[in-house]
C-alpha positions as CSV (number, residue, x, y, z in Angstrom):
1,X,3.0,29.6,-11.8
2,X,5.4,30.0,-8.7
3,X,7.3,26.6,-7.3
4,X,4.5,26.5,-4.4
5,X,1.3,26.5,-6.4
6,X,2.8,24.5,-8.8
7,X,3.5,21.8,-6.6
8,X,0.0,22.1,-4.9
9,X,-1.4,21.8,-8.1
10,X,0.6,18.6,-9.8
11,X,-0.1,17.0,-6.2
12,X,-4.2,17.4,-6.5
13,X,-3.8,16.0,-10.0
14,X,-2.1,12.9,-9.1
15,X,-5.0,12.5,-6.2
16,X,-7.6,12.8,-8.4
17,X,-6.1,10.4,-11.0
18,X,-5.0,8.0,-8.0
19,X,-8.9,8.0,-6.8
20,X,-10.4,7.7,-10.4
21,X,-8.3,4.6,-10.7
22,X,-8.6,3.3,-7.0
23,X,-12.0,4.5,-6.8
24,X,-13.3,3.2,-10.8
25,X,-10.7,0.2,-10.7
26,X,-12.5,-1.7,-14.0
27,X,-15.4,0.9,-14.5
28,X,-13.1,4.1,-15.3
29,X,-9.0,2.0,-15.5
30,X,-9.3,3.2,-19.6
31,X,-10.1,6.6,-18.4
32,X,-7.2,6.7,-16.5
33,X,-5.3,5.2,-18.3
34,X,-5.6,7.7,-21.5
35,X,-5.6,11.1,-18.6
36,X,-2.5,9.8,-17.6
37,X,-0.8,9.6,-21.2
38,X,-2.5,13.2,-21.9
39,X,-1.4,14.0,-18.6
40,X,2.2,12.9,-19.3
41,X,2.7,13.7,-22.9
42,X,1.2,17.4,-22.5
43,X,3.3,18.3,-19.8
44,X,6.8,16.1,-20.1
45,X,8.3,19.2,-21.8
46,X,7.3,22.1,-19.6
47,X,8.5,19.7,-16.5
48,X,11.6,19.3,-17.8
49,X,11.1,15.4,-17.4
50,X,13.1,12.3,-18.5
51,X,10.8,10.4,-20.7
52,X,13.2,7.2,-19.7
53,X,13.3,7.9,-16.4
54,X,9.4,7.9,-16.4
55,X,9.6,3.9,-18.5
56,X,11.7,3.1,-16.1
57,X,10.0,4.0,-13.2
58,X,7.0,2.8,-14.8
59,X,8.5,-1.1,-15.4
60,X,10.2,-1.2,-11.6
61,X,6.6,-0.2,-9.9
62,X,5.1,-2.8,-12.5
63,X,7.7,-5.6,-12.1
64,X,7.8,-5.4,-8.0
65,X,4.0,-5.6,-8.2
66,X,4.1,-8.4,-10.3
67,X,6.0,-9.9,-8.1
68,X,3.7,-9.3,-5.1
69,X,0.9,-10.9,-6.7
70,X,3.5,-13.7,-8.0
71,X,4.2,-14.3,-4.1
72,X,0.3,-13.9,-3.3
73,X,1.3,-10.5,-1.2
74,X,-1.5,-8.4,-3.1
75,X,-4.7,-10.6,-4.1
76,X,-6.1,-8.9,-7.4
77,X,-9.9,-9.6,-9.0
78,X,-8.0,-10.0,-12.2
79,X,-5.2,-12.9,-13.4
80,X,-2.2,-10.6,-13.5
81,X,-2.6,-7.0,-12.6
82,X,-5.4,-4.6,-13.5
83,X,-5.0,-1.7,-16.1
84,X,-5.7,0.7,-13.5
85,X,-2.5,0.1,-11.4
86,X,-0.5,0.8,-14.9
87,X,-2.1,4.3,-14.5
88,X,-1.8,4.7,-11.1
89,X,2.2,3.7,-11.7
90,X,2.5,5.6,-14.4
91,X,1.1,8.7,-12.8
92,X,2.9,7.9,-9.8
93,X,6.4,7.8,-12.3
94,X,5.0,11.0,-13.3
95,X,4.5,13.0,-10.1
96,X,8.0,10.9,-8.3
97,X,10.1,12.6,-11.0
98,X,8.3,16.0,-10.7
99,X,8.1,15.8,-6.8
100,X,11.9,14.8,-7.0
101,X,13.4,18.3,-7.7
102,X,12.1,19.1,-4.6
103,X,13.6,16.3,-2.3
104,X,16.4,16.8,-3.1
105,X,17.5,19.2,-0.5
106,X,15.9,17.4,2.5
107,X,18.1,14.0,3.7
108,X,17.7,11.2,1.5
109,X,16.7,8.7,4.8
110,X,14.1,11.1,6.1
111,X,12.6,11.4,2.3
112,X,12.6,7.2,1.5
113,X,11.3,6.4,5.8
114,X,8.6,9.0,4.9
115,X,7.6,8.0,1.5
116,X,7.9,4.3,2.2
117,X,4.9,4.8,4.9
118,X,3.2,6.5,2.5
119,X,3.5,4.0,-0.7
120,X,2.2,1.5,2.0
121,X,-0.6,3.2,3.6
122,X,-2.0,3.9,-0.3
123,X,-1.8,0.1,-0.6
124,X,-4.3,0.1,3.0
125,X,-6.3,2.3,1.5
126,X,-6.9,0.2,-1.7
127,X,-7.2,-2.4,0.3
128,X,-10.0,-0.9,2.5
129,X,-11.8,0.5,-0.8
130,X,-11.8,-3.0,-1.7
131,X,-9.3,-2.6,-5.5
132,X,-7.2,-5.6,-3.4
133,X,-7.0,-8.4,-0.8
134,X,-4.4,-9.0,1.1
135,X,-2.9,-12.7,1.1
136,X,-0.6,-12.0,4.1
137,X,-1.3,-10.4,7.3
138,X,-2.1,-7.0,7.7
139,X,1.0,-6.2,9.8
140,X,2.9,-8.8,7.4
141,X,1.8,-6.8,4.2
142,X,2.2,-3.5,5.6
143,X,5.7,-3.8,6.3
144,X,7.2,-5.5,3.0
145,X,4.9,-2.3,1.1
146,X,6.9,-0.3,3.2
147,X,10.6,-1.8,2.8
148,X,9.8,-1.8,-0.6
149,X,8.6,2.2,-1.1
150,X,11.8,3.1,1.2
151,X,13.6,1.4,-1.6
152,X,11.4,2.7,-4.2
153,X,11.5,6.6,-3.1
154,X,15.4,6.0,-2.6
155,X,15.7,5.4,-6.1
156,X,13.3,7.8,-6.8
157,X,14.9,10.8,-5.6
158,X,19.3,9.1,-6.2
159,X,17.9,9.5,-9.5
160,X,17.3,13.3,-9.6
161,X,20.0,14.1,-7.0
162,X,23.7,15.2,-9.0
163,X,25.9,12.1,-8.5
164,X,28.2,13.5,-5.0
165,X,31.2,11.6,-6.7
166,X,33.7,13.5,-9.2
167,X,35.8,12.7,-11.4
168,X,39.2,14.3,-11.2
169,X,41.8,15.0,-14.2
170,X,44.7,15.8,-11.7
171,X,47.7,14.2,-11.0
């Protein structure tokens, strides 16, 4: 499959699971988790991504949103984090590791800022749909989320981009 079509297909799949999770919330949360797990298991070898990196991104994302909930930035209808958010972070980690291979050719700062805005806007969409309530003003929440997502995208791109430092064994 050509890379362009693969990118369209995988991006579309990510969006479908995002919609299933955010629109379906508790009604379809276990379906979203099941589809996410199946997607990861069935594609991690063909797409050649690191399961360690995927789990690391998943845990970082859940950690960040746990802090967001604890600080009352984000408010969900459940005590901790909703199960459907676990599916979202899982499919995001999968998608990010795939997408990072395409993004390493672009300036890191540009990719991080665009990703930061896109990440914050995904929470804004969830807010408009009614999946999450904001504990602070909309501008403050979006600014915090944007800053978090700039760092998340920076991490994703840095994980994929080879280090520019080289060790020389010459005297």
